[in-house]
C-alpha positions as CSV (number, residue, x, y, z in Angstrom):
1,X,0.0,0.0,0.0
2,X,1.4,3.4,-1.0
3,X,1.9,5.7,2.0
4,X,0.6,9.2,1.7
5,X,3.1,11.1,3.9
6,X,0.9,14.2,3.7
7,X,-1.9,12.3,5.3
8,X,0.4,11.3,8.2
9,X,1.5,15.0,8.6
10,X,-2.2,16.0,8.8
11,X,-3.0,13.3,11.4
12,X,0.0,14.4,13.5
13,X,-1.6,17.8,13.9
14,X,-5.1,16.3,14.5
15,X,-6.9,17.4,17.7
16,X,-7.6,13.7,18.3
17,X,-5.0,12.1,20.5
18,X,-5.5,8.6,19.0
19,X,-4.9,10.1,15.5
20,X,-1.6,11.6,16.5
21,X,-0.4,8.5,18.3
22,X,-1.3,6.3,15.3
23,X,0.3,8.7,12.8
24,X,3.7,8.6,14.7
25,X,3.5,4.9,15.2
26,X,3.0,4.4,11.5
27,X,5.9,6.8,10.7
28,X,8.1,4.8,13.0
29,X,7.1,1.5,11.6
30,X,7.6,2.7,8.1
31,X,10.8,4.5,9.1
32,X,9.6,7.7,7.4
33,X,11.8,10.8,7.0
34,X,9.8,13.2,9.2
35,X,11.0,16.9,9.3
36,X,12.8,17.6,12.6
37,X,10.4,20.5,13.3
38,X,7.4,18.2,13.0
39,X,9.0,15.5,15.1
40,X,9.9,18.2,17.7
41,X,6.3,19.2,17.9
42,X,5.4,15.6,18.7
43,X,8.1,15.4,21.3
44,X,6.6,18.4,23.0
45,X,3.0,17.2,22.6
46,X,0.6,17.6,25.5
47,X,-0.1,13.9,25.5
48,X,2.5,11.6,27.1
49,X,1.4,8.8,24.8
50,X,2.3,10.9,21.7
51,X,5.6,12.0,23.3
52,X,6.4,8.3,24.0
53,X,5.8,7.4,20.4
54,X,7.9,10.3,19.2
55,X,10.8,9.3,21.4
56,X,10.7,5.8,19.9
57,X,10.5,7.3,16.4
58,X,13.5,9.6,17.1
59,X,15.6,6.7,18.4
60,X,14.8,4.6,15.4
61,X,15.9,7.3,13.0
62,X,18.9,8.4,15.1
63,X,22.3,8.6,13.3
64,X,20.5,8.5,9.9
65,X,18.2,11.5,10.1
66,X,18.5,13.0,13.5
67,X,21.5,13.4,15.8
68,X,22.2,13.8,19.6
69,X,22.8,17.5,18.9
70,X,19.2,17.8,17.5
71,X,17.9,16.4,20.8
72,X,20.2,18.6,22.9
73,X,18.9,21.6,21.1
74,X,15.4,20.7,22.4
75,X,16.7,20.9,26.0
76,X,16.9,24.7,25.6
77,X,13.1,24.9,25.4
78,X,12.1,27.4,28.1
79,X,8.4,26.8,28.2
80,X,7.7,23.2,27.5
81,X,8.7,20.8,30.3
82,X,7.3,17.8,28.3
83,X,9.6,18.6,25.4
84,X,12.6,18.8,27.7
85,X,11.7,15.5,29.3
86,X,11.2,13.8,26.0
87,X,14.6,15.1,24.8
88,X,16.2,13.7,27.9
89,X,14.6,10.3,27.2
90,X,16.0,10.4,23.7
91,X,19.5,11.3,24.9
92,X,19.4,8.6,27.6
93,X,18.2,6.1,24.9
94,X,21.1,7.1,22.7
95,X,23.5,6.1,25.5
96,X,27.3,6.5,25.0
97,X,26.8,7.6,21.5
98,X,25.5,10.9,22.8
99,X,28.3,11.5,25.4
100,X,30.6,13.6,23.1
101,X,27.8,16.0,22.2
102,X,26.7,16.2,25.8
103,X,30.2,17.1,27.0
104,X,30.4,19.8,24.4
105,X,27.2,21.4,25.5
106,X,28.3,21.7,29.1
107,X,29.8,25.0,28.2
108,X,26.4,26.5,27.5
109,X,25.4,29.5,29.6
110,X,22.0,27.9,30.4
111,X,22.5,26.4,33.9
112,X,19.3,24.4,33.5
113,X,20.6,22.7,30.4
114,X,23.9,22.0,32.2
115,X,22.0,20.3,35.0
116,X,19.9,18.3,32.6
117,X,23.1,17.1,30.9
118,X,24.6,15.9,34.1
119,X,21.4,14.0,35.0
120,X,21.5,12.4,31.5
121,X,25.1,11.4,32.0
122,X,24.2,9.8,35.3
123,X,21.4,7.8,33.6
124,X,23.7,6.7,30.7
125,X,26.2,5.5,33.3
126,X,29.3,5.7,31.0
127,X,32.5,6.1,33.1
128,X,33.9,8.5,30.5
129,X,31.4,11.0,32.0
130,X,33.1,11.0,35.4
131,X,35.7,13.6,34.5
132,X,33.0,16.1,33.3
133,X,31.0,15.4,36.5
134,X,34.1,16.1,38.7
135,X,34.8,19.4,36.7
136,X,31.2,20.4,37.3
137,X,31.8,20.4,41.1
138,X,33.2,23.9,40.5
139,X,30.2,25.1,38.4
140,X,29.0,28.5,39.5
141,X,25.4,27.3,39.9
142,X,24.6,25.3,43.1
143,X,21.9,23.2,41.4
144,X,24.4,22.1,38.8
145,X,27.0,21.3,41.4
146,X,24.5,19.2,43.4
147,X,23.6,17.4,40.2
148,X,27.3,16.6,39.7
149,X,27.5,15.2,43.2
150,X,24.4,13.1,43.0
151,X,25.4,11.6,39.7
152,X,29.0,10.9,40.9
153,X,27.3,8.9,43.7
154,X,25.0,7.1,41.2
155,X,28.1,6.1,39.1
156,X,29.9,5.0,42.2
157,X,32.9,7.1,41.0
158,X,35.8,6.1,43.3
159,X,38.1,8.6,41.6
160,X,35.8,11.4,42.6
161,X,36.3,10.8,46.4
162,X,39.2,13.3,46.9
163,X,37.3,16.1,45.0
164,X,34.2,15.3,47.0
165,X,36.0,15.4,50.3
166,X,37.6,18.7,49.3
167,X,34.2,20.0,48.4
168,X,33.0,19.2,51.9
169,X,35.0,22.2,53.1
170,X,32.3,24.5,51.8
171,X,30.2,25.3,54.9
172,X,26.7,24.7,53.4
173,X,24.4,22.1,55.1
174,X,22.6,21.0,51.9
175,X,25.8,20.7,50.0
176,X,27.5,18.6,52.6
177,X,24.4,16.5,53.1
178,X,24.4,15.7,49.4
179,X,28.1,14.9,49.3
180,X,27.7,12.5,52.3
181,X,24.9,10.7,50.5
182,X,27.1,10.4,47.4
183,X,30.1,9.1,49.4
184,X,27.8,6.4,50.9
185,X,26.7,5.4,47.5
186,X,30.2,5.1,46.3
187,X,31.0,2.9,49.3
188,X,34.8,3.0,49.2
189,X,36.5,3.1,52.6
190,X,37.4,6.5,53.9
191,X,39.6,7.2,56.9
192,X,37.5,8.3,59.9
193,X,39.6,11.4,60.4
194,X,38.4,12.9,57.1
195,X,34.8,12.8,58.3
196,X,34.7,12.6,62.1
197,X,34.7,16.3,62.8
198,X,31.3,16.8,61.0
199,X,29.7,15.2,64.0
200,X,29.9,18.6,65.7
201,X,27.3,19.8,63.2
202,X,24.0,18.7,64.8
203,X,22.2,18.7,61.5
204,X,24.9,16.6,59.8
205,X,25.1,13.8,62.3
206,X,22.3,11.6,60.7
207,X,23.8,11.7,57.2
208,X,27.2,11.3,58.7
209,X,26.2,8.1,60.5
210,X,24.5,6.8,57.3
211,X,27.7,7.5,55.4
212,X,30.0,5.8,57.9
213,X,27.9,2.6,57.8
214,X,29.0,2.2,54.2
215,X,32.5,3.8,54.1
216,X,33.7,3.8,57.7
217,X,36.8,1.9,58.7
218,X,37.2,-0.1,62.0
219,X,37.8,3.2,63.9
220,X,34.2,4.3,63.0
221,X,32.8,1.8,65.4
222,X,33.4,4.0,68.5
223,X,31.8,7.1,66.8
224,X,28.7,5.1,65.8
225,X,28.4,3.6,69.3
226,X,28.5,7.1,70.6
227,X,25.7,7.9,68.1
228,X,23.5,5.3,69.8
229,X,23.1,7.7,72.7
230,X,22.5,10.8,70.5
231,X,19.9,13.1,71.9
232,X,18.0,13.0,68.6
233,X,16.1,9.8,67.9
234,X,16.6,10.0,64.2
235,X,20.3,10.1,64.8
236,X,20.2,7.1,67.2
237,X,18.2,5.1,64.6
238,X,20.7,6.0,61.9
239,X,23.6,5.0,64.1
240,X,22.0,1.7,64.8
241,X,21.5,0.9,61.2
242,X,25.0,2.0,60.3
243,X,26.6,0.1,63.1
244,X,25.1,-3.2,61.9
245,X,26.3,-2.5,58.4
246,X,29.8,-1.7,59.7
247,X,29.7,-5.0,61.7
248,X,29.4,-6.9,58.4
249,X,33.0,-5.7,57.8
250,X,34.5,-5.3,61.3
251,X,32.3,-7.5,63.5
252,X,34.8,-8.0,66.3
253,X,35.6,-4.3,66.5
254,X,32.0,-3.4,66.7
255,X,31.1,-6.1,69.3
256,X,34.2,-5.3,71.5
257,X,33.3,-1.6,71.4
258,X,29.7,-2.4,72.5
259,X,30.8,-4.9,75.2
260,X,32.8,-2.1,76.8
261,X,29.4,-0.3,77.3
262,X,27.8,-3.3,78.9
263,X,27.3,-1.8,82.4
264,X,26.5,1.7,81.2
265,X,23.3,3.5,80.1
266,X,23.9,2.7,76.4
267,X,21.9,-0.5,76.5
268,X,18.9,1.3,77.8
269,X,19.2,3.9,75.0
270,X,19.3,1.1,72.3
271,X,16.4,-0.7,74.0
272,X,14.4,2.4,73.4
273,X,14.7,1.8,69.7
274,X,12.6,-1.4,70.0
275,X,9.5,0.7,69.9
276,X,10.5,2.2,66.5
277,X,7.9,2.1,63.8
278,X,10.6,1.1,61.3
279,X,11.0,-2.7,61.4
280,X,14.6,-2.4,60.2
281,X,15.5,-0.2,63.2
282,X,13.8,-2.7,65.5
283,X,15.8,-5.6,64.0
284,X,19.1,-3.8,64.3
285,X,18.4,-2.7,67.8
286,X,17.8,-6.4,68.7
287,X,21.1,-7.4,67.2
288,X,23.0,-4.6,69.0
289,X,21.4,-5.5,72.3
290,X,22.6,-9.1,71.9
291,X,26.1,-7.8,71.2
292,X,26.1,-5.5,74.2
293,X,25.0,-8.4,76.5
294,X,23.3,-6.4,79.2
295,X,20.7,-8.8,80.6
296,X,18.6,-6.0,82.2
297,X,18.2,-4.2,78.9
298,X,17.8,-7.4,77.0
299,X,14.8,-8.1,79.2
300,X,13.0,-5.4,77.2
301,X,13.2,-7.7,74.2
302,X,11.3,-10.5,75.8
303,X,7.8,-9.3,74.9
304,X,9.0,-9.5,71.2
305,X,9.7,-13.3,71.5
306,X,6.1,-14.0,70.6
307,X,6.3,-11.8,67.5
308,X,6.2,-13.9,64.4
309,X,8.9,-11.9,62.6
310,X,11.0,-10.5,65.4
311,X,10.8,-13.5,67.8
312,X,13.5,-15.6,66.0
313,X,15.8,-12.5,65.9
314,X,15.3,-11.9,69.6
315,X,16.1,-15.5,70.3
316,X,19.3,-15.3,68.2
317,X,20.3,-12.1,69.9
318,X,19.8,-13.6,73.4
319,X,21.9,-16.6,72.4
320,X,24.6,-14.2,71.2
321,X,24.8,-12.9,74.7
322,X,26.1,-16.2,75.9
323,X,24.8,-18.8,78.4
324,X,25.6,-16.8,81.6
325,X,23.6,-13.8,80.4
326,X,20.7,-15.9,79.2
327,X,20.5,-17.7,82.6
328,X,20.7,-14.4,84.4
329,X,17.8,-13.2,82.3
330,X,15.7,-16.2,83.1
331,X,16.4,-15.8,86.8
332,X,15.5,-12.2,86.7
333,X,12.2,-12.4,84.8
334,X,10.8,-15.9,85.4
335,X,7.5,-15.6,87.2
336,X,6.8,-12.0,86.5
337,X,4.5,-12.6,83.5
338,X,2.8,-16.0,82.9
339,X,2.6,-15.3,79.2
340,X,6.4,-14.8,79.1
341,X,7.3,-17.8,81.3
342,X,6.9,-20.3,78.5
343,X,9.6,-18.5,76.5
344,X,11.9,-18.2,79.6
345,X,11.6,-21.9,80.3
346,X,12.5,-22.6,76.7
347,X,15.5,-20.2,77.0
348,X,16.6,-22.0,80.1
349,X,17.0,-25.2,78.1
350,X,18.7,-23.5,75.1
351,X,21.0,-21.6,77.5
352,X,21.9,-24.8,79.4
353,X,20.8,-23.3,82.8
354,X,21.3,-26.5,84.7
355,X,21.1,-24.9,88.1
356,X,17.5,-23.8,87.3
357,X,16.2,-27.3,86.5
358,X,14.9,-28.0,90.0
359,X,12.9,-24.7,90.2
360,X,11.5,-25.3,86.7
361,X,10.2,-28.8,87.4
362,X,7.2,-27.5,89.3
363,X,5.8,-26.3,86.0
364,X,5.3,-29.9,84.9
365,X,2.1,-29.6,87.0
366,X,0.9,-26.5,85.3
367,X,-2.7,-26.4,83.9
368,X,-1.2,-25.0,80.7
369,X,-0.4,-27.9,78.4
370,X,2.1,-25.8,76.4
371,X,4.0,-24.9,79.6
372,X,4.1,-28.6,80.7
373,X,5.4,-29.6,77.3
374,X,8.1,-26.9,77.1
375,X,9.2,-27.7,80.7
376,X,9.5,-31.4,79.9
377,X,11.5,-30.7,76.9
378,X,13.7,-28.3,78.7
379,X,14.3,-30.7,81.6
380,X,15.3,-33.4,79.0
381,X,18.2,-31.1,78.1
382,X,19.3,-29.8,81.5
383,X,17.7,-32.0,84.1
384,X,19.6,-34.2,86.6
385,X,18.6,-36.6,89.3
386,X,16.8,-33.7,91.1
387,X,14.0,-33.8,88.5
388,X,13.5,-37.5,88.3
389,X,10.4,-37.6,90.5
390,X,8.6,-34.8,88.6
391,X,9.5,-36.4,85.3
392,X,8.1,-39.7,86.5
393,X,4.9,-38.1,87.4
394,X,4.8,-36.5,83.9
395,X,4.8,-40.0,82.4
396,X,1.1,-40.0,83.4
397,X,0.3,-36.7,81.7
398,X,-2.8,-36.7,79.5
399,X,-0.7,-35.3,76.6
400,X,1.3,-37.9,74.6
401,X,3.9,-35.3,73.7
402,X,4.5,-34.4,77.3
403,X,4.9,-38.1,78.2
404,X,7.4,-38.6,75.3
405,X,9.4,-35.6,76.4
406,X,9.4,-36.8,80.0
407,X,10.6,-40.2,78.9
408,X,13.3,-38.7,76.8
409,X,14.4,-36.6,79.8
410,X,14.5,-39.7,82.1
411,X,16.5,-41.6,79.5
412,X,18.9,-38.7,79.2
413,X,19.4,-38.7,83.0
414,X,19.7,-42.5,82.9
415,X,22.6,-42.4,80.6
416,X,24.4,-40.5,83.3
417,X,23.0,-42.3,86.3
418,X,21.6,-45.7,85.0
419,X,21.2,-47.2,88.5
420,X,19.0,-44.4,89.7
421,X,16.7,-44.5,86.7
422,X,16.5,-48.3,86.6
423,X,15.5,-48.3,90.3
424,X,12.7,-45.8,89.6
425,X,11.5,-46.9,86.2
426,X,11.6,-50.7,86.4
427,X,8.5,-50.9,88.6
428,X,6.5,-49.0,86.0
429,X,6.8,-52.0,83.7
430,X,3.9,-53.4,85.8
431,X,1.9,-50.1,86.0
432,X,-1.8,-50.2,85.4
433,X,-1.7,-47.8,82.5
434,X,-0.4,-49.1,79.2
435,X,1.0,-45.7,78.4
436,X,3.2,-45.8,81.5
437,X,4.4,-49.3,80.8
438,X,5.2,-48.2,77.2
439,X,7.2,-45.2,78.5
440,X,9.0,-47.4,81.0
441,X,10.1,-49.9,78.3
442,X,11.3,-47.1,76.0
443,X,13.4,-45.6,78.8
444,X,14.9,-48.9,79.8
445,X,15.7,-49.6,76.2
446,X,17.8,-46.4,76.0
447,X,19.8,-47.3,79.2
448,X,21.6,-50.1,77.4
449,X,22.1,-52.0,80.7
450,X,22.0,-55.8,80.7
451,X,20.1,-55.6,83.9
452,X,17.2,-54.1,82.0
453,X,16.7,-57.4,80.0
454,X,14.3,-59.2,82.4
455,X,12.0,-56.2,82.3
456,X,12.0,-56.2,78.5
457,X,11.3,-60.0,78.5
458,X,8.3,-59.2,80.7
459,X,7.2,-56.5,78.3
460,X,7.2,-59.0,75.4
461,X,4.3,-60.8,77.1
462,X,2.3,-57.6,77.8
463,X,-1.3,-57.5,76.8
464,X,-0.8,-54.2,75.1
465,X,0.5,-54.2,71.5
466,X,2.1,-50.8,72.1
467,X,4.1,-52.1,75.0
468,X,5.3,-55.1,73.0
469,X,6.2,-52.8,70.1
470,X,8.2,-50.7,72.5
471,X,9.9,-53.9,73.8
472,X,11.0,-54.8,70.3
473,X,12.5,-51.4,69.7
474,X,14.2,-51.4,73.1
475,X,15.6,-54.9,72.5
476,X,17.0,-53.8,69.1
477,X,18.7,-50.8,70.6
478,X,20.2,-52.9,73.5
479,X,21.5,-55.7,71.3
480,X,23.2,-58.5,73.2
481,X,23.4,-62.3,72.9
482,X,19.7,-62.8,73.3
483,X,18.7,-60.4,70.6
484,X,17.9,-63.2,68.1
485,X,15.7,-65.1,70.5
486,X,13.8,-62.0,71.4
487,X,13.2,-61.0,67.7
488,X,12.3,-64.6,66.7
489,X,9.7,-64.6,69.5
490,X,8.4,-61.2,68.3
491,X,8.0,-62.7,64.8
492,X,5.3,-64.9,66.2
493,X,3.3,-62.1,67.8
494,X,-0.4,-61.7,67.0
495,X,0.2,-57.9,66.3
496,X,1.4,-57.3,62.8
497,X,3.3,-54.2,63.8
498,X,5.3,-56.1,66.4
499,X,6.2,-58.7,63.7
500,X,7.1,-56.0,61.3
501,X,9.4,-54.4,63.8
502,X,11.0,-57.7,64.5
503,X,11.6,-58.2,60.7
504,X,12.9,-54.7,60.4
505,X,15.6,-55.3,63.1
506,X,16.6,-58.9,62.4
507,X,19.4,-57.7,60.1
508,X,21.2,-56.7,63.3
509,X,21.7,-60.5,63.9
510,X,23.9,-61.8,61.2
511,X,23.9,-65.5,60.7
512,X,22.0,-68.6,59.5
513,X,19.3,-68.5,62.1
514,X,18.4,-64.9,61.3
515,X,18.2,-65.6,57.6
516,X,16.0,-68.6,58.1
517,X,13.7,-66.6,60.5
518,X,13.4,-63.9,57.9
519,X,12.7,-66.5,55.3
520,X,9.7,-67.6,57.3
521,X,8.6,-64.0,57.7
522,X,8.5,-63.7,53.9
523,X,5.3,-65.7,54.0
524,X,3.6,-63.5,56.6
525,X,0.1,-62.4,55.8
526,X,1.1,-58.7,56.5
527,X,2.8,-56.9,53.6
528,X,4.9,-54.7,55.9
529,X,6.3,-57.8,57.6
530,X,7.3,-59.2,54.2
531,X,8.6,-55.9,53.0
532,X,10.8,-55.4,56.1
533,X,12.0,-59.0,55.8
534,X,13.1,-58.4,52.2
535,X,15.0,-55.3,53.3
536,X,16.7,-57.1,56.3
537,X,17.7,-60.0,54.1
538,X,19.2,-57.5,51.6
539,X,21.3,-55.9,54.4
540,X,22.5,-59.4,55.5
541,X,23.4,-60.5,52.0
542,X,24.8,-63.8,50.9
543,X,23.6,-66.5,48.5
544,X,20.8,-67.8,50.7
545,X,19.4,-64.3,51.4
546,X,19.7,-63.5,47.7
547,X,17.7,-66.6,46.7
548,X,14.9,-65.8,49.2
549,X,14.6,-62.2,48.0
550,X,14.6,-63.3,44.4
551,X,11.6,-65.5,45.1
552,X,9.7,-62.4,46.4
553,X,9.7,-60.8,43.0
554,X,6.6,-63.0,42.4
555,X,4.8,-61.6,45.5
556,X,1.3,-60.5,44.4
557,X,1.6,-57.3,46.4
558,X,3.4,-54.7,44.3
559,X,5.1,-53.0,47.3
560,X,6.8,-56.3,48.3
561,X,7.8,-57.2,44.8
562,X,9.2,-53.7,44.2
563,X,11.3,-53.9,47.4
564,X,12.6,-57.3,46.2
565,X,13.5,-55.9,42.8
566,X,15.3,-52.9,44.2
567,X,17.1,-55.1,46.7
568,X,18.4,-57.4,44.0
569,X,19.6,-54.6,41.8
570,X,21.4,-53.0,44.8
571,X,23.1,-56.4,45.6
572,X,24.2,-57.2,42.0
573,X,22.5,-55.6,39.0
574,X,23.8,-58.2,36.5
575,X,22.8,-61.1,38.7
576,X,19.3,-59.6,39.0
577,X,18.6,-59.8,35.2
578,X,16.6,-63.0,35.4
579,X,14.4,-61.7,38.2
580,X,13.9,-58.4,36.4
581,X,12.8,-60.2,33.2
582,X,10.4,-62.3,35.1
583,X,8.9,-59.3,36.8
584,X,7.8,-57.9,33.4
585,X,4.9,-60.3,33.6
586,X,3.7,-58.9,37.0
587,X,0.1,-57.6,37.0
588,X,1.1,-54.5,38.9
589,X,2.3,-51.8,36.5
590,X,4.5,-50.2,39.1
591,X,6.4,-53.5,39.4
592,X,6.8,-53.7,35.6
593,X,8.1,-50.1,35.6
594,X,10.6,-50.9,38.3
595,X,11.8,-53.9,36.4
596,X,12.3,-51.8,33.2
597,X,14.2,-49.2,35.2
598,X,16.4,-51.9,36.6
599,X,17.0,-53.4,33.2
600,X,17.9,-50.0,31.8
601,X,20.9,-49.9,34.1
602,X,22.4,-53.2,32.8
603,X,25.0,-53.5,30.1
604,X,23.7,-53.4,26.5
605,X,22.8,-56.8,24.9
606,X,20.4,-58.6,22.7
607,X,18.1,-58.9,25.6
608,X,17.2,-55.3,25.2
609,X,15.3,-55.9,22.0
610,X,13.5,-58.9,23.4
611,X,12.4,-56.7,26.4
612,X,11.2,-54.0,24.1
613,X,9.3,-56.4,21.8
614,X,7.6,-57.8,24.9
615,X,6.6,-54.5,26.5
616,X,6.1,-52.0,23.6
617,X,2.5,-53.2,23.2
618,X,1.8,-53.5,26.9
619,X,-1.9,-52.6,27.6
620,X,-0.9,-49.9,30.2
621,X,0.3,-46.6,28.6
622,X,2.5,-45.9,31.7
623,X,4.5,-49.0,31.1
624,X,4.9,-48.2,27.4
625,X,6.0,-44.7,28.4
626,X,8.6,-46.1,30.9
627,X,10.0,-48.4,28.3
628,X,10.4,-45.6,25.7
629,X,11.9,-43.2,28.2
630,X,14.3,-45.6,29.8
631,X,15.4,-47.3,26.6
632,X,15.3,-44.2,24.4
633,X,18.8,-43.2,25.6
634,X,20.4,-46.3,24.1
635,X,18.7,-46.6,20.7
636,X,19.8,-49.3,18.3
637,X,18.7,-49.9,14.7
638,X,16.3,-52.6,15.8
639,X,14.8,-50.4,18.5
640,X,14.4,-47.5,16.1
641,X,12.4,-49.8,13.8
642,X,10.3,-51.1,16.6
643,X,9.5,-47.6,17.9
644,X,8.6,-46.5,14.4
645,X,6.1,-49.3,14.1
646,X,4.6,-48.5,17.5
647,X,4.3,-44.8,16.6
648,X,2.0,-45.7,13.7
649,X,-0.6,-47.2,16.1
650,X,0.1,-45.4,19.4
651,X,-2.9,-43.6,20.7
652,X,-1.6,-42.0,23.9
653,X,-0.2,-38.5,23.5
654,X,2.6,-38.8,26.1
655,X,3.8,-42.0,24.6
656,X,3.7,-40.6,21.1
657,X,5.7,-37.6,22.3
658,X,8.3,-39.9,23.9
659,X,8.5,-42.1,20.8
660,X,9.0,-39.0,18.5
661,X,11.8,-37.8,20.8
662,X,13.5,-41.2,20.8
663,X,13.2,-41.4,17.0
664,X,14.7,-37.9,16.6
665,X,17.7,-39.2,18.5
666,X,17.9,-42.1,16.0
667,X,17.9,-39.5,13.2
668,X,20.7,-37.5,14.8
669,X,22.7,-40.7,15.2
670,X,22.2,-41.5,11.5
671,X,20.2,-44.7,12.2
């Protein structure tokens, strides 16, 4: 279609915004040679959409029709801010190609244009602009000088630091403020002596602290710590943020400096920042309080332990204070606020406050279930013989988690004082409540004492399956000469889980008797007993175990058959080939897929084609897909032909996709 450029010009002057936008878009797409004056009108259009199209049109024709100097000329417009902004967008879009013309224009008498040029240089980001920006620090216009500073910061111009520090000698607050911000953006280390004296200027302290957080050396720590006690809150907040940033580079210097203030009023000043509305100030105040290590001030963090965001930070800060400070904190505040006590009991455990165990034990009788649980868990970490009786009573708690934590605590104490725990716990094997008998067996099993064995034997005859299950676990952890006899007895239990636990642990008893016992377990009615028996036989190994496991490939339950196949492949992949081939006839498609996966790991051979011919027409699409995916990586001429034949009749989309992918591989291999 012939383009009537006059019609485009007419539409560019239309009062309809859509007409003007479409006209410029068409001119851009057709790369038409618009007169600069007409394009300039579009760049200064009242509509931002028109200006945006005009900028894109200018950039497309740049270097062929219009130049950077054409756009720079538009910066001189005194009454059209939209045109100036559009011209800036054009020059930024031209990038480094515009730099030479921009530098040349810096001699213009129009200070607004000089400022625009510096801002454009900052956006372009070309390092060759840095020299011009440094020279502009001496511009007679303050706005131009400030633009030079801001853009030196934006470009992170390290070479500008000496000039910026020299410019700081000019006693103007806004000027110095801007320079400090730029120095912080540049981020290069600056000796404290070059900046420290500006703290005497009350208005400059906040930007000074901000700056030192980024550029300060290790000597800056003391000045920022001093800032934490500034009489202006904004300065204290800035010092806190800066100090944590400084700690990323000089952690030991910062912490040592803070620790020297441990007994002074500084911690209280920092604690006051916990009420800041700025979450970052709160977080940094928490970290600083941890580094100071003043337990009294740290106590003001405790209400934040329940805060979803700040709670973990408070906990870490308290741990940073060290065990002694944490324990002091617990002693000082425990009992003051019931809502806080749960956290304090937890802290006592994490802080290893062993001397508090006895006083904490009374909370095992609390009406609050969470308190009882936290106390039991804490005592399992720090408790000694002084808490044995309370923990024994907790074994009768209505909450299972509390009972488990109490049992864990008694077992931990028993590892240090087995005689004491055996004396107290052994009678519980005959307790009326099954839960107490179960806990007792679990505790005795963790003591590892031969003298516990009679009680475990008694537990094997308990009426409760849970007690008998605990007895099997305890016996397995104790070991000993009678382990085989105990596990063989458990294999005859009426409870399937007891039998499964016995089968799971019989691998611990190496030898003929164990293998034969597991062989009998392979015919158990429960699938988990059979599965665990397969796994134990695999761990024992040997020809007899291998033969028994191989037989289980024919188990009608897929889970058992899969366990057997995986075990055989793990023992000896090549020796497992026969079993894997037989498993291809299994009714469970998961078993067949496992067999295919196992076969795909074997060395190449003629058997591969036989397998493919047998399975490629399997009625289950998932099996066909597994075959193509696993065997597709080792394509032979015969397999390529077989896959082509299947592709002609394959109805499943996923299998077709896999076949096509495998055949593409054939083509690349030239087959």
